[in-house]
N, C-alpha and C positions, 0 to 999 in steps of 0.2 A: 496580416493577411485581412480582412473580411470576409464571412460568411452570412448568408444569409438562411434561417433556417422556416420549414414554416411546418408548426407544431398542433398537435393537438393542444387544446384548452388545457385540457388537465396534467400534462407534461409540462406543460409550459410552466403552469402553477403550482408544480413542484419543483422545478429547478429554481424558479424564483424564493419559495418556500428556504428550498436551503438556502441558496444563496447570502440569505438574510439572516437567518440562523448561523451560519459563519463568519458574518461581516465580510463579506467584499463581492463586487459587484457579480450582477449574473452574466455578462463577459470573462473577469475572474474567472469563476464558476467553469463553463464550458469548455474557457482554455485549458484547466483543469483534465474533464472528464476524455476532453480530445486527447492530449495526453497521453494517459494512465490507460489509454485505451489501441495506442498509436500502432499501426501494422505491424507486426516484427521486422527487422531488420535483418540481415545475414548475419550472423556473429563473427563466421569467417572474413569480414569485411573491415572488425572493428579492432580495437587491441582491446585488452585485457581492461583495460579502468574504462572504456567504454562500452563494453558488455556488461561492470558493475554495476554503473550509472542506471536508477531507477529498481535496482534489486531489491529498495526499500523502498512500500508506496510514501512513506512520511516518517516521522521523526518517533512518531508514536509506534510503528512498526517494528522500527531498529531497537525502542527500548523494549517494547514486548520483546524480543527476542532474544537480547541480554539476558532478560529476566528469565526466561526461558531456561536457556543455557546454564544458567544460576542454579537452578533448581535441581538438574538435569546432572551437573557436573558435586551437586550436594549433597545428591542421591546414590550417585558411584562413589562417595565418601563414605556412607554407612559400612558402618561391620556388619557383613551379612550371617544371618543367623546358621545354625546347626542346624541341618535337616533331620525333621522328625521332632524339631521343636519350633511351637505353637504360641 
């Protein structure tokens, strides 16, 4: 699909800078932005697998979630202090 956008120069420059920083073309970046902000589909119309797609925005998000879960489990394994002991 081809879409033409008329953006204010400062907005266009910001997206160009972000695309350069990520090492992708402006077209690729705008595709990512549009896909990430697509309107929600009716969940009832999707399979469980389809509902899970896009749950994590990136591999970094998934890794961060894994790290947070690991920390939470580690905290849970620590012995608790008896009340009144500081």
